[in-house]
C-alpha positions, 0 to 999 in steps of 0.5 A: 500493556493492554493494546488495541489496533485500529485500521481504516477498513478491511475489504482489500489485500495489499501492502498495508494489510500486510503491515497490519498482519505484522502488527497483529503478530507482534500484539497476538491478543490485541483486537482490531477496530475497523469500519468494515470487514470482509474476511474473504476479500482479505484472504482470511489474513485476520481470521484468528483475530477478534475484529470489531466493526462499525455500523457501516459493516454491511454487504453493500458497503463491503463491496462499494465502500467509497459510496459511503466516504461521507459517513466514514468519519462518523463511523470511525468516531463511533468505535469507542474504546472508553478507558479499556486500553492503555495504547491504540495503535492505529495504521492507515491512510485516513480513518483508523486514527479517528477511533474514540477512546478515553483520556488516559489511553495513549495513541500511536499512529503509523500513517500510510498517508494523510487522507488523500481526497481531502488534501489532494482533490485531484485523486478523486479523478482516479475513482470517479466520485460522484458524491463528493462536493466542495463542502464535504471535501472541506468537512473531510479536510477539517476532520482529518487535520483534527484527527491528525492532532490526536496521536501522541506519536506519528510514524510515517511509512516514508520520507515522502509521507513525513513531509506530507504530515508536516505540511498538512497536520503541522506535526513532525513524524519519524520515518519507519519503512514498512517491513519486508517479509524476507522469509517469503520474498527472497532471491531463489538462485534455483528459479531462472529468469523467464521472458515476461515482465510483471505488474502486481497491485490492487486494480485501482486507477492510481496504480496506472495498469491502464498505462501499463497495458497501453505500453505492452499493447504497443510493444507486443512483449509478455506481461503478467498482471497480478491483482484484483480490484474494481478496474478488473473488467475495464482493464480486461477490455483495454488488452489488445495483445495476446501477450498480456495475461491477467492472473487475478489473486495468487499465493505468496509462494506463487508471487515469490516465484513470479517476482523471481522469474520476471524480467522486471517489475513495471511500476509506473504509479506514485506510491506512498512507499510501495511494498510490491517494489521492495518485494520484487527487489528482495527477489532480485528483480529490477524495477521500472518506476516513476521517479516520484513518491516512495520509489525514489526511497526504495529504488536505486537508479541504474542499479536496482532499476530505471526511472521514467519521468512522467506517466505517459505510454511513450515515457514507459515505453522508452524506459522499458526499451532502455532497460532491455538495452542495459538488462545485463548490467543488473546484478540480481544479488546486489538488488536482493541485498539492496531490499533487505534493508527494509527488514521486518526485525527493524520495523519491530525493533522501532515499534517496541522502542517507541512503546517503551518510551 
């Protein structure tokens, strides 16, 4: 079977790109079709792969891709595979499923989320968009709905997203949780807990690093932030405590060490799934998470983490205080075992089973 992979755009490195890397390993000769590609910004994770890009693949777009949202549907559909492939596997949160192909080609879509700002305009506030008008939003919604009808099979990365697929596309989607790489992220009994909390992810507004910094400015507790993204400079300006440290990008080996050492991972955002929270739990580290979105499927309240009810500094501080009070009740072995249910092998088995049907 001749297979191609399709992805929205490759100019950042996060959980979604880790999932794409797993698909690359499963299908080692499959090329990647994507709107734009920056090898450095993706940590050379796809250096071994043939990557075919659209007319939007130039420097300005790679560094400011959200400026070009009005052109992205056109850019995606301009990538035309014809009848060259038996199967297209698209993964992503919007545009990858819009790639063009011939009538005999089958299409499996792994949905991180329907296009957020088309269906949930409040999400636009997270990026301070200036070029999104009501007619354009209506166009994006119609385009995303139409593209959502094309795949032969849709798999969703959580129950939370499967419900959105049903609500927005009128389609059913089986749930397949993203894969945990337990060879990289695991409980290392030789690593002792240190006196700091940890926050990890792309530095974009909806991840709510601003909320984390606000809380730790007040508490004056040690915090390490790992990540890079467009909010880097603005977040640094918010820091008022010498106890807060921003680490930028780190290797997976170093990240695993940080997970193992941290008292807890702070996770106050609403995520579609949230692979970071699973990686931290695999290292035996509890999660302090917002009680919405994918965290409700990955964190077991009172046993692998503590939930906060809303996105406010008061709520986060209350959850952190509650965690410190009950910290000795968390069993690192139990937390790590809980995370192993999101196994890499299960992910591969389900993908292969769907393809063989």
